[in-house]
C-alpha positions in Angstrom: -0.1 -0.2 0.2 1.0 3.2 -0.7 0.1 6.8 1.2 0.2 10.7 -0.4 3.5 12.6 1.3 2.4 14.0 4.1 -0.8 12.6 4.7 -1.2 11.6 8.5 -2.3 7.9 6.9 1.8 9.0 5.9 2.8 9.7 9.2 0.9 6.6 10.5 2.1 4.7 8.3 6.1 5.6 9.6 5.4 5.5 12.9 4.8 2.3 12.5 7.6 1.8 10.5 10.3 3.2 12.8 8.2 0.7 15.6 9.4 -2.1 14.4 12.3 -1.4 13.5 13.8 0.3 16.5 16.3 2.2 17.5 18.4 3.8 14.7 22.0 4.7 15.8 22.4 8.1 14.9 25.4 9.9 13.6 27.4 12.2 16.2 27.2 15.2 14.0 23.2 14.9 13.6 22.0 13.4 17.1 21.4 16.6 18.7 20.6 19.1 15.6 17.2 19.4 16.2 15.2 21.2 13.4 11.5 22.3 13.0 9.3 22.0 9.6 6.4 23.7 8.1 6.0 22.7 4.8 3.4 24.5 2.3 0.4 23.0 0.2 0.9 20.1 1.1 -2.2 17.0 1.2 -5.5 19.2 1.4 -3.5 22.5 0.6 -2.6 22.4 4.1 0.6 23.8 5.9 2.1 20.7 7.8 4.3 21.1 9.9 6.7 18.4 11.6 10.2 17.8 12.8 13.6 15.6 12.5 13.5 13.1 15.2 14.9 9.7 14.9 15.9 9.8 11.2 12.9 10.7 10.4 10.2 13.2 9.8 7.8 12.5 12.3 4.3 15.1 12.9 4.2 18.6 14.7 6.6 20.9 16.0 8.7 19.8 19.2 12.0 23.0 20.8 14.4 23.2 18.1 17.1 25.0 17.0 16.3 25.6 13.7 13.1 26.4 11.8 12.8 25.5 7.6 9.8 26.5 5.9 9.4 25.4 2.1 7.3 24.4 0.4 5.5 20.6 -0.6 6.9 20.1 -4.5 10.5 21.0 -2.7 9.8 19.1 0.2 9.0 15.5 -1.8 12.5 16.1 -4.4 14.1 17.1 -1.1 13.3 13.5 1.9 11.7 12.1 -0.9 13.8 11.8 -3.9 16.6 12.6 -1.9 17.7 15.2 -4.2 20.0 17.7 -2.6 20.5 20.0 -5.5 16.5 20.7 -5.8 17.8 22.0 -1.8 20.6 23.8 -2.8 18.4 25.5 -6.0 15.2 26.0 -3.7 17.7 28.3 -0.9 19.0 30.4 -3.9 15.6 31.5 -4.9 13.9 32.2 -2.0 11.8 28.6 -1.8 14.1 28.1 1.4 12.9 30.6 5.0 15.7 30.0 7.2 15.1 30.5 10.7 17.9 30.5 13.7 20.6 28.5 14.3 22.3 27.3 10.3 25.2 25.8 10.9 23.6 23.6 12.7 21.6 22.4 9.2 25.0 22.1 7.7 25.8 18.7 9.5 22.8 17.1 8.0 24.3 17.3 5.0 27.2 16.2 6.1 27.4 13.6 8.4 30.3 11.8 9.8 29.8 8.1 9.9 28.2 5.9 7.3 24.6 5.4 8.5 23.4 2.9 10.6 21.9 -0.5 8.6 18.5 0.4 10.6 18.6 4.1 9.1 19.0 2.6 5.4 16.2 -0.2 6.0 13.8 2.9 7.8 14.5 4.6 4.4 14.3 2.3 2.3 10.7 1.1 3.3 9.2 4.9 3.5 9.9 5.5 0.0 8.6 2.0 -0.6 5.5 3.3 0.7 5.3 6.9 -0.4 3.8 8.0 -3.0 
């Protein structure tokens, strides 16, 4: 079964998959990075609030160092298609707005350690259920 990216059903399925996989060992360079996301024009035209936590996107905000505001189409390219060049281009053209500690985001681009095999499994399973 597939779920629309950032829909309530998608977040529910991601939480279920994360629970199945268990604790992910995050690289030390990104373990303490706290980032909130506000994605405009998400499913049903709503703004979706989420945050990066435990190796993936989680519904809702928390106390964070940085908030990123971006349109749904760009969020999809970054998180589903894993297109880092889309992120840079969107930032340079003003489609991505960053508030807070931007230096923390740099560590997300180039982790200091290779990903945990459970993190790779999580990303693979998320991609398989996302439409």
